[in-house]
C-alpha positions in Angstrom: -7.1 14.5 -31.1 -4.4 17.0 -29.9 -2.6 15.1 -26.3 -3.5 19.2 -24.8 -7.1 18.9 -25.6 -7.3 15.3 -24.2 -4.9 15.9 -21.4 -7.4 19.0 -20.5 -10.3 16.8 -20.4 -8.2 14.5 -18.1 -7.6 16.7 -15.4 -11.1 18.0 -15.4 -12.1 14.5 -14.3 -9.7 14.1 -11.8 -11.1 17.1 -9.8 -11.1 15.8 -6.8 -7.9 14.3 -6.4 -5.6 15.6 -4.2 -3.3 18.6 -5.3 -0.1 16.8 -4.9 -1.3 13.7 -7.2 -2.9 16.2 -10.1 0.6 18.4 -10.2 2.5 14.6 -10.5 -0.3 13.1 -13.7 0.0 17.0 -15.0 3.7 16.9 -14.9 4.2 13.8 -16.6 1.8 14.6 -19.4 3.3 17.7 -20.4 6.7 16.0 -21.2 4.4 13.4 -23.1 2.7 16.3 -24.5 6.0 17.8 -25.5 7.1 14.3 -27.6 3.6 13.5 -28.9 2.1 16.8 -29.8 -1.2 14.8 -31.8 -2.5 12.1 -29.2 -0.8 8.8 -31.1 -3.6 5.7 -30.9 -1.3 2.9 -31.3 1.6 0.8 -29.3 4.6 1.9 -30.9 4.8 5.6 -30.2 4.2 5.4 -26.4 6.3 2.1 -26.1 9.5 4.1 -27.6 8.6 7.5 -25.4 8.4 5.4 -22.0 11.9 3.6 -23.3 13.3 7.5 -24.1 12.7 7.9 -20.1 14.3 4.9 -19.2 17.7 6.8 -20.6 16.7 10.4 -19.7 19.0 12.1 -17.4 18.1 13.9 -14.4 19.4 17.1 -13.1 22.3 15.3 -11.3 23.3 13.3 -14.5 21.7 10.3 -13.4 19.3 7.8 -15.2 15.8 8.5 -14.2 14.8 5.6 -11.8 12.4 3.0 -12.7 9.7 3.7 -10.0 9.7 7.0 -11.7 9.5 5.9 -15.4 6.9 3.3 -14.4 4.6 5.9 -12.1 4.7 7.6 -15.8 3.3 4.4 -17.1 0.1 4.6 -14.9 0.0 8.2 -15.5 -0.6 7.4 -19.4 -3.1 4.2 -18.4 -5.1 6.1 -16.4 -5.1 9.1 -18.6 -6.3 6.8 -21.9 -8.6 4.9 -19.8 -10.1 8.0 -19.2 -10.4 9.6 -22.6 -11.4 6.3 -23.9 -14.3 6.8 -21.4 -15.3 9.9 -22.8 -14.6 9.5 -26.3 -15.2 5.4 -27.5 -13.3 6.7 -30.8 -10.1 7.3 -29.3 -8.7 4.2 -29.1 -6.6 3.1 -26.0 -3.6 1.0 -26.7 -2.3 0.8 -23.4 -3.0 -3.1 -23.0 -0.4 -3.0 -25.8 2.6 -1.4 -24.1 4.8 -3.2 -21.8 5.6 -1.8 -18.4 8.6 -1.0 -17.3 10.2 -4.2 -14.9 10.9 -3.0 -11.4 12.6 -4.9 -8.8 12.1 -5.9 -5.7 13.1 -3.4 -2.9 13.4 -3.7 0.7 11.0 -1.5 2.7 13.1 2.0 4.6 12.5 1.6 8.4 14.2 3.4 11.3 16.5 1.4 13.1 15.8 1.4 17.1 19.3 3.3 17.4 17.6 5.8 14.5 15.0 6.2 16.8 16.6 6.4 19.5 19.0 9.0 17.7 15.9 11.4 16.3 13.7 11.2 19.7 17.4 12.3 21.8 17.1 15.4 20.0 16.1 18.7 21.7 13.2 19.2 19.5 11.2 22.3 19.3 7.7 20.5 21.3 6.1 21.1 17.8 8.5 18.7 16.1 9.1 16.4 18.9 4.5 15.8 18.6 5.0 15.8 15.1 7.5 12.4 15.1 5.6 10.6 18.1 2.3 10.9 16.5 3.7 9.7 12.8 5.5 7.3 14.6 2.8 5.6 16.7 0.0 6.4 14.3 1.6 5.6 10.8 -0.5 8.8 9.2 0.3 9.4 5.6 2.1 13.4 5.7 -0.8 14.7 4.1 -3.4 13.2 6.8 -0.6 14.9 9.7 -0.8 18.4 8.1 -4.6 18.2 7.4 -5.2 17.4 11.7 -7.6 19.0 13.6 -7.7 19.9 17.2 -11.3 18.5 17.2 -10.3 15.6 15.5 -7.7 15.0 18.3 -9.4 12.1 20.8 -7.7 10.2 24.6 -7.4 7.1 22.8 -7.4 8.0 19.0 -7.5 10.8 15.9 -10.0 10.5 13.0 -8.1 11.7 9.6 -9.1 11.7 6.1 -7.1 10.1 3.5 -7.2 8.6 0.7 -10.2 6.4 1.3 -12.1 8.7 3.7 -12.4 9.2 6.6 -10.9 6.9 9.4 -10.1 7.1 13.4 -6.1 5.7 13.8 -5.8 4.8 17.4 -2.9 6.4 18.8 -1.2 5.4 22.7 -1.5 7.8 26.0 2.3 9.0 25.6 1.1 10.7 22.1 -2.0 12.3 23.4 -0.2 14.1 26.4 2.5 15.2 23.7 -0.5 16.6 21.8 -2.0 17.8 24.5 0.8 20.1 25.5 1.6 21.7 22.1 -2.8 22.2 22.5 -1.8 24.5 25.5 1.4 26.5 24.3 -0.3 26.5 20.6 -2.0 30.1 19.2 -4.1 28.0 16.8 -7.0 26.9 18.1 -8.1 24.5 14.6 -5.3 22.9 13.0 -2.7 20.4 15.2 0.3 21.8 13.2 1.5 25.1 12.1 3.9 27.9 11.5 4.8 30.7 10.9 2.3 31.6 8.0 -0.1 29.3 9.0 -1.1 25.2 9.3 1.8 23.2 7.9 1.2 21.9 4.4 2.1 18.8 2.8 5.7 20.1 1.9 6.0 21.7 5.4 5.6 18.3 7.3 8.3 16.9 4.8 10.7 19.8 5.2 10.8 19.1 9.0 11.2 15.4 9.1 14.0 16.5 6.4 15.1 19.1 9.0 15.1 16.3 12.5 16.0 14.0 10.5 19.4 15.8 9.3 20.1 17.0 12.9 20.0 12.8 14.0 22.5 12.7 11.4 20.4 10.6 9.0 20.8 11.0 5.4 19.3 9.6 2.1 16.0 8.3 0.7 14.7 7.8 4.9 14.7 11.3 5.6 10.6 11.4 4.8 7.6 11.2 6.7 6.9 8.3 4.8 9.5 6.6 7.0 7.8 6.6 10.0 4.6 5.1 7.8 6.9 2.3 6.9 8.3 2.0 10.2 5.0 2.0 12.2 3.2 -1.0 9.3 6.7 -2.7 9.6 7.1 -3.2 13.9 2.9 -3.5 13.8 3.3 -6.3 11.5 5.6 -8.1 13.1 4.3 -8.6 16.5 2.5 -12.0 16.8 -1.0 -10.4 18.1 -1.4 -8.5 14.5 -4.8 -8.3 12.7 -3.7 -7.8 9.5 -7.7 -7.1 9.0 -7.2 -3.9 11.7 -3.7 -3.6 10.0 -5.5 -2.2 6.8 -7.6 -0.2 8.5 -5.7 1.4 10.8 -3.3 2.3 7.7 -5.9 3.4 4.8 -5.2 0.8 2.5 -8.1 0.3 -0.1 -6.2 -2.8 -1.6 -5.4 -5.4 1.2 -1.9 -6.4 -1.6 -0.7 -2.9 -0.1 -1.0 -4.6 3.3 0.2 -7.7 3.1 4.0 -5.5 1.9 4.2 -5.2 5.7 3.3 -8.3 6.5 5.1 -11.0 3.9 8.5 -10.5 4.1 9.0 -8.9 7.4 12.4 -8.6 8.5 11.9 -9.6 11.9 9.0 -12.5 10.9 12.2 -13.3 9.3 14.8 -13.2 11.5 12.7 -15.1 14.6 11.5 -17.8 12.0 15.6 -18.6 10.9 16.4 -18.8 14.3 14.0 -21.9 15.0 14.8 -22.8 11.1 17.9 -22.6 10.8 19.9 -25.7 9.2 22.9 -24.7 11.7 21.0 -26.1 14.3 21.4 -29.9 13.1 24.9 -29.6 13.9 24.8 -28.7 17.5 22.7 -32.0 17.6 24.8 -33.6 16.0 27.9 -32.4 18.4 25.2 -32.8 21.6 26.0 -29.3 22.4 27.0 -25.6 20.5 29.7 -26.9 17.9 30.6 -23.1 18.0 30.5 -21.7 20.8 34.6 -21.7 21.1 34.8 -20.4 17.4 32.5 -17.5 19.1 35.1 -17.0 22.3 38.4 -17.6 20.2 37.0 -14.9 17.7 36.0 -12.4 20.6 39.4 -12.8 22.0 41.2 -12.3 18.9 39.5 -8.9 18.4 40.3 -8.1 21.7 44.1 -8.6 21.5 43.4 -6.8 18.0 42.1 -3.8 20.3 44.5 -3.4 22.5 47.0 -3.6 19.7 45.1 -0.5 18.4 45.2 1.3 21.5 48.7 0.7 22.8 50.1 1.9 19.6 48.0 5.1 19.5 49.6 5.8 23.3 53.2 5.0 22.0 52.9 7.2 19.3 51.6 10.4 21.8 54.4 9.4 23.9 56.7 9.6 21.0 55.2 13.0 20.1 
């Protein structure tokens, strides 16, 4: 079987997926077809292709990230599973292919200072409403793009996501900002519109990236999904958090995805560390806070150095 024919059948089976997901599938499989025009049914050629992907160079002369290579592996896994389902004679060798290893990474979120810088900007009402909604609800960028006025209610919005429709709570502040936007909008259907009509996923992404750059934020955090991670992390750090409610709000099909926000939560870890750190044993044995004098001394040293630096700058200005 030709790889090209198999790709056509696979994409046909994925007709109900979102455009962005289908585009990713097709991009991965097109690269696979260029190297292996005849569909391999043994694991060795597939493993070799993935291994070469790990050494592939990107546009900025940087190796592909392990996440990108793993994404290609997942595409091939879904691809072979579907082809084997329709063509029993075609073997599915993916169970024998070693997936590329992934290292655990800290989830990217906005700090309180970064959020302050974003929301202190003199933003247009549409951009402010978008950032407010993303932070307050944790919805995905595509769900934000597809939001209609008919789905906005005083205490919740209805979004259509990967797991179907769901109601997502919003605060009174978010509803008020959205109503302000509605009063000024010329579009009675879509919430977020631009000069050419309602914003797409790419439009939401470009808006958030522009706002982040105005706030002097750079890097991969300048994305709508960072608002989603921030919402999930902050929600999970609250002692009143109900994990099942968080799963429903964020629209996770698998509870393991929700657990990522609950386990290794930074704020929870810091709070637990304050209660459990063995340094408290030393203070207890000393019948007081052993480290207070040390901290006071360190602060005095820092203040003296600051004074010396300021004095040196003043002397230099006077000499000039």
